[in-house]
N, C-alpha and C positions, 0 to 999 in steps of 0.2 A: 635491732637485727643486722647480722654480720653480713658484709656483702659478697662470704664465700659461701652463705646458704644458696642452694638452688629456689627456683620459683615455689616449687612444690612446699620445699621445708618452710621457706619464709610464709606461706598460705597456714601452713598447718601452725607454726609457731604463733602466729597472728588469733585465731582461732583458741590456741593454748591460753596465751594469756587473755584474752577476752574473758574465758570460761572461768578462770581463776578469780575473776572479780565476782562472779555469780555463785560461788560454790557458799552453801548457805554455813555459818558456824554452829555449833550445836551449844545450845542455850541451856543444857541441862547435863549432870553428870550421868553416864551409864557406868552400870556396874564393871569393872574388869572382867575381862576374860582370857584364857591364854591365847597368846596369837596362833594360828591354825596355816601351816603351808601344805598344798595338796599335791603331791607328786603322782602321777601314773604312768604306767611302762606297759607297752605291748598290750593296749587293749582292746579286743576284738569284741562284737555284737551280731548276732545274728536273728532273723526272724522267719518263721514256718511262711513258706510260700505254697504248700502240697504238702500231700500226704508224706512223701520223704524227699522232698526238697526245702531249701533254705536260701536266704539272701542274706548276704555278707554288708551290714551297715556298715561298720566301724571296723578298718584295718590297718591294726598295729599302731594304732595312734599313742604317741608318749606327750608329756608336758608338765609344766609346773607353773602352780599358781601360787602367789606368796600373799601372805596376810599384808593390809596395809594399802592394797592394790585394788582399783577396779578393772577388771578383765572382762574383755568382751570376746565372744567364741561368734565369729561372722563366717559366711558363706552361701553358696547359692541354694537354692531350695532343695530340699533331698539331699544335701551333703553330709548330714548327720549330725546338725548343731544340737536340736533336741535331745537326740538319743544320746550325744557324751553327755548333755548336762543331766539326763534321766539316769545315766549310770553313775556319774559321780557324784549325785546326791544321795543314790542308793533307790529311788524310785522305780527302777529298772537294773536288773541286772543279773537274774536267773539264768541267762543264755549267756551272759559274758564271761571273758577270760582275759586274764593279765593281773597287775597289782596296781592296787591303791595304796598309796602311802601317807599317812596322816602325823607330820613332823618327823617324818624317817620311819614310822612304824607302821606295819599293815594294820588297813582299817579295820576295825570293830562297827559293824552297821548299826549295831544297837546302840552303842554310848556315841556313835557319830550323830547319832540323829536327835541326841540332847543337845548338841550345841550348833547345830545347823539349821536352817529353815529354807523350804524352796516354796517361791511364790510362783504359779503357774501363770500361764499366757493367759486364760479365761479370768476375770474379774468375778467371780462368782461369790454372792454375800447372802446372808440371811435376812431375806424380806420382812419387812414390818417393823425392824430395829432402827433406832437410830444412829448416827456414828458413833455419840457418846455409848450409847448402851452396847454397840457392838464390842466397843473398846473395853467396856467393863466386864464382859461376859469373858473377853480374852483374858482381861487381866485374873480375873478371880479363877479361872480354870487352870491358867498357867503358873500361877505364884501361889494361889491358894490363903491358908492362914498365916503363912513365912512372912507376909508382907502387912503390914498395918493398913486400913482403910483409907485413912488419909495420905498414907504415903503411895498408894493406888493412884488415889484421887490426882494426885499431884503429878505424877509420874504420866498418866494419861492427858493433863493437860499440857505438860510440857511437850507430848510425842505429838499432841494435834497442833501446836503451836509451829513446832519446826517442821511438817509437813503441810502448813497451810491449810488446816482444816478445822480451825476454831470455828470459823463462820457458819460452818455448816454442819455442827456437832448435836444439831437439834434436827437435823433432816434425815428423814428414812433412806437407806442405802439404795432403795431401786429409784429413786428422785437424783442422785448424783451423777455428775457428766461423767465422762469416761476418763480423765485425767486424776478427778477426785478419787474414781472408784478404785484406780490403780494406787493413787497414794495410801488410799484406805485398808488396800490388801499389804502394803509395805507397814502400815503403822500396827495393825494387829500381827504382825510378826515379832516387832520390836519390843514390845512389851519385857519380854525375858530376856533382851539383848543379845540374840544368838552372836557365837563367834565367825559364823560363815554364812551368807545368805546366797542363795540361787536363785535366778530370775530368769524365765523363758520368755524372750521376747516382752520386755516391760514397755516398750513404746509403740507397740501393735495397737492401732485404732485411735493414735494421739497426734494432734496436730506439732508443729514443729516445736513451738512454744512451750507447750505441754511437758513434750519429750526431752526438752532441754531442762525443764524444771525437774522431772525425775531424775534425769541422769546428774544433775547437780547434787540432788539430794543422796543419790549413792556414793557419790564422788565423797560426800563430806562423813558417809557413814563408814566409808573405807578407810577414810583419813584416821577415823577414831580406833584403827587397829583391826578392823573386820576383813574379813575375807568376802569381798564380793564378785561373783562370777553370773556374768548375763550373757543369753545369746540374743542376739541381733541381727535385724534384717535391712540392708544397706541404710546407714547412717550418714547424715548429712557429714561436710567437712567440719562442721562446728560441733556436733556430737561426736565425731571420731577423735576429735581433739581431747577430749575428754578422757579417754581410755588411758589408764598406765600401761594396760598389758593386752596386747591382741593375738587372738588365737585364731588361724584361718585354718577350715577344713574343706576340702574340696572330695569330691565321690568317697568318702569316709577314710582320708587320710590326712595328714597336719600339711600344710603348705608354707605356712608361717606362723612363728611364734616371736612377739619382741615387742618392741615400743610401736606405735601408729607411725612416728615419723620417721621410722627406718624401714618401712615398706618400700618407699622409691629406691633408696640405695640399694635394697634386697635385691629388686628388681632388675635393676640397673645392671647390677652386678651380674645376673643371671641371663643380660641380653633382650630385657622387656623395658625398655625407657619408658616412663610414664609421661605422657604429653602434658603440655604446659596447661596450668590452670584447671587440671582435672583433678576431681577427687580422689584420692589415695585409695578410700575406700571402694568407691565403686569401680576402679581399675583394678584392684587386686579380685575382685570377684567376677570380673569379665575373663581375667585372667583363668581364675580357677574353675570358669565354665567353659574353656576351651575358645575364647573369642581372640587370642593374641597368641595362639599356639600352645597351649598349657604343656603339651606331650613333648615339648623339646630338651634336647637331651641334657644340656645343662640344668635347666629347671629340675628334670627328674632325678639327677644326679644327687642336687644340692637337698631335694626331699628325702631319698634316700639312706645318704649318706651322714647327713646332720643329725637325722632322728628327730627333727622338728627341735632340737634346743634351741634356747634364747638366741635372737639374734639380736644383741643389743649394741650399739658402739658407746655408750655410756650407761653405767650403773643404773639400776633402778631407784626411784626417786626415794624410797624408805625403807629400811631392813628393820626387822623386831627380833629382838634375842629370843631364845626359847629355853633359857636355863632353868626357868620353873615350869615348863609347860607338862614334863612328867607327872610332878608331884600334884597340878591341878588336875592331870588327867586323871590320876590314882582316885583325888577326891570326888570326881565327877562320875565315877563308876560304882561311887556309895551314894549317889544321889538315887531317889525314886524314879521311876519311870515318867512320872507325870505330877504335875504339880501340886494336885490334891488327891485325896483318895476317891475311892469308887464312889462311895454313898454321896460324897460331896458333889462330885461331878455329875452324879444322878439326879441331884436337887436343882442344881444349875441348869441342867439342860432341859428337864422337866418346866423349870419355871420358862426357859428361854423357848419351849416348843408350846406351853400355854399361850403365852404372852403372844407369839405370833400368830397363833390360830384366832385369837381373839379381837386381835386389832386387824386381821381381815375382815374385818363387818362383812364385807360384801358376799363373800362365799360363807360364813357362817348363816348369814341371813339366807341366804339362798338354798343351803340345804336343810335348813328349818323349815321354808316356805315348802320345799319341793318334798317332805314329808307329810307337811298338813296336806298340800294338794293330792299326793298319792292316796293317803290315809282317806280322804273326803270322795274320792272317787272308786278306792276298793269298797268304802265301807256303804256307799250309793248303791255300788251295782249287787250286793249281798246285804240289803239294808232288810233287818230284822227275820233274818231265816236261820239263826244260831239254835232256835229251840223247835224249828218248823219240822215235823217227821217228814212231809211232805217232798220236803226240799232238802234232804240231809247229804244227797250225794252235791248239791251244790254248794253246800258249807264245808265240803269237803275243797271244794274247788276252790273256795275262799281259804282253806287253811294251805293250800298249794301255791295260790299267787302268793300269799302273803311272803311265804319262804323264799320264792323267786325274787320278791322286793328286794328282801334282806339278803340276797346273794349278791344281785346286782350293784344295788345302789352303793354299798360299801367296798367292792371289789373295784368297780370301773374307776374311781378316782385314784387309789391306790396305784394301779396301771398308769396312768398319766402322772401323777405327781413323784412318784417316789424315783424313778430314774434321773430327776433333775437333782434330787436330794443327794443322790449317791455322789453327783460332782462333787458336792461341798463335804461330804464325809470324806472323799479320798484326800482332801487337802487338809480339813483339822486334824484326822487321824494321823496321815503321816506326819504332820508337823507338831505330835505330841500334844494335842490339846486334851485328848482324853482315850480311855480306853472304848473299846466296841461294845463292852459289856455293859456299861453304864450308858452309853448311846442308845441301847437295843431296850433298857428297861424304862429309860424315859420315854422312847418313842411308844413304846407298848401302852404305858400309863395314859400317855398324853391323848392318843388316838381313842383309848378306851372311853375317855371322859366325855368325850363328844360323841362317841357312838350311843353312850348309855344314853345321852339327852334327846339324841333325834329317834331312838328306838321305843323312848318312853310317849313323846309325841304321837308317833304312830300309831303304838297299842293302845293309846289311851281313846283314841278317836274310832278306831276299826271295832274294839273289842264289843265298846257297848253300842256303836252303830248296828252291829250285825247281830247284837241281842244274844251273844254267848253265855254260857252259865255264870250265874251272877254268883260264883262261891270263891271265896277269897283262895284257896287252894289252888284252883284251878286255874284263877287269874295270874299266881303267881307262877305256876309253872310254866303256862304260857308264855308269858314275859322272859323267865329265864332260858328258854330255849330258842325264843325268837332272838334274846341278845347274842347267846352262843353261837345261832347261825352268823349273825353279822359280822363278830369278831372273828369268826373263823374265814367267813369270806374274805375280809380285809386282811387277816394273815396270809390267804391264798393268791389275792394280790400280789402283796409284797414280795413273797416266794419267786413269783413269775418275774416282778419289774425289778429284783435285786441281781437278775441276769439280762434280762433284754431292754432294749431301748423303749422307747415309747409306741414306735409304731408297730416294732415285733411285737411287744407284751399287749398293744391294743387287738393286734388279730389272735394271739394264743392265748389269751385267757376267756373270752367267750368262747373261743372254740372249743376249748377242753371243758368248759361250764357244761356244754351240751348232753356229752354223755354221761356225766354226773348226774343231770336232771332225768336222762331218760333209764339211768340205773336206779334212780331214786324212786320212780315210778312202775318200774317192770312188772311188778308182781299183782296189780289193779286188776282184778277181774278176771285172774287165773287160779288164785288162791297160791299159797306159798308151796305146796306139795306138788306144784306142778312145774316150778321153776328149776330148768336145766344146773346140773352141778357147775359148770363153766359160767353161768351167768350169776348163779347166786353167789359164788366167790369174788367174782366183779362187783357185785352189789356192796360188798364189804369194804371197796376204795371209795366210795362215795359217802361223803359227810352229809350231803343232800338226803339220802336215804334216812339214815339217823334222824335227821332235822325233823322229817317230816313224820317219822314214828313218835318221836315225842311231841310234835304237835298234837297229832291226832289222840296221842294217850291222855295229852293234857285236857283234852275236849270232850274225847269219848269213853277214856279208858275209867279203870278204878270204880266199876261198879255204879257208874250212872244210870240214874232211872231212865224209863221210858218218857220220850218226848212227847209234843203236843203233836196230833193229827188234828187238821182243821176240818169242823162240820161239814165242809163244802168236799172233803175229799172221801170216797168210799174206802179206799183201802191206804193205809201206808206202811210200805214193806219195811221201811228202814225204822219204823217206830220204837224198837231195840236197838243199842247201839251196838251190842254184839253181832247182830248180824252185818253192821258194816264195817266192822274190823276184820270178820272172819271174810267178807267181799274182797277187802283191800289185802288181804294175808297178813295182816298186822294183830292177829287173834295173842299173839304170845308177845308183842311189843309191851316195852316195860319203859316208861319214862326215865327211871333213874339211869338204865342201861345206855339210854338214847342218848340222854345229857351226857355221861360222861365220855362215851363215842366223839360225840361232837366236840365237848372240850378235848379229848387227846387229839384229833384233828388240828383243833386250834395249834397246839402246843407243836404237833409235829409239822406244821406250814411255818411255825416260827423259828422252829430248830433249821430247818430247810433255807429259810432265808438269813437268818443269822450264819449258816455255814459258807454258804455261795457267797455273801457279803464279804465274809471274813477272807474268802479265796482271793476276792478283787483284790482287796484293801493290801494282803501280801506281795500284789503284783506278781504272782506266779502264773504261769500257763495253767488252762484249767484240765484237770483229768477226769477220767473215771466216769461216772453217768452223766454228771452235769456237760464234760466236754461233748459226750455222745449226744446229748440233747440238745446243745447248741448247733452241733455240725448237721444233724439230723432236720435241725429249722432250717437253716442256710441251705443245704443241698435240695433239699424236697420242696420248699416252699418258697425259693428263691426269695428271700428275706436274709438281710445281713444282721449277724451280732456283733456284739463288742464288747 
């Protein structure tokens, strides 16, 4: 160390030299990627705070991030670090202004996403899969048939070796430690070798050793020619020394950009000397927070006049030529948006979902046992009354109870499960794993299979315990309409949980189902001719109305002969099934029309869920009916949507 260096510079140089010794070397060759330099000028970003008001998060920030460098975005909480990262990655940007250049050319968001990956702060992984299986699905989805099977396996093995995950490759993701989950998040995105990697606070929740290992890995990746940009919160001096470029933000503005070791001279030049043996990262954040007179004239003028240009006393460590970038970017535009076709994505995603479902054996057993128990309870309550003319109204109660069972049991799990799944979809879809069409098809098929199995178990128990008509036609029609009610209810739950979180969804779902049930049984006892017009119109919006019509038609319709009146009964009013249909206002009910309409509502709920989910994945602000419903719930029920 030079004696001319200050105490802070000597400490910084010590940690930098020590960190250099621990940077892992690439043990395998990654495919070449064009070097990508990111330049942004006058970025502004606002968020709405009320009906006619908004808050400015980013205030005309500018900067320049080079390939081959590990860049850190630092600042106090609420300074705009994550927002800046989101805008640069394209994760948010609909309400932003300013210019973003990629190698000197205005960024095309669609093509930029092909060469960049965004690793979010929360390490959410697919439960039920091992580390190796997660990597294999990632490789198959991103690389498709363009890479041979053995080459994929070799690549996966090399990446796991590099990230020290080989020992836990047979461990399921939910059993990994925090550091292992973070490394797995990086490993999953390394499969197709992105040129740009964005990370939102990669060291959050990690101890100092795990944080150092994570940043050493990122440093190694950057030295391979990639542009690695991460937001980070109060790094230690050892971690701070690993960064090639530091970008400090405070109150939505850029305070400093340059080498970490230049922060101390920069502040000293502006009248803010760093105390001896003080971590420069902690000091600049305290300065940015106003602890040491952030608003002094010298510093404000330096920020405003310098436009946050790089403040470097010596050149950056490495520069990459861009002479072939335009040709490589032109070739990139010709490549498909995803690694494999929609059909291949559908097959892979279906296999993944089915594998996860059946591996979660506790959940599968719970559902099967629940359908068996509920079937036995309902069958015992209405035991042997299906052909008893004196208990016809009780048997109708069986039909209605079965419909309610097949509404709530499929709907409630969807309200709890799907909001968590949306967080995974956001990450994987944004990073170009698959398109939403293939995911939604796979989701529909995988849930349909499990729902069919559970429905068959329940129907097999209750139909024969309650002694319903032993005719194959009626058995098939009863089973079909029950399955349609179940899948429509599941789709109804998905439509709600596509927009709301778990708490709000579990409130809204059951609340909406109550008027649907009331509209489904409104005409009972008053006849169809006495229903008010506005109620009749409202009834058409209840899929449960058509569901109960289909069930009753399957049991009592289509010329069913008179039922048996027990010898101990003097008179059985509903011995003839048509009398019951007239009493219920269902004398004109048709099973085929009812089944078609329930299926129509199943499709409608699926379409709503798809549209809402696509709107969320586009990271655009909701408008129209979806926005109005969300605002209504937030305002009048005092719950928050997101």
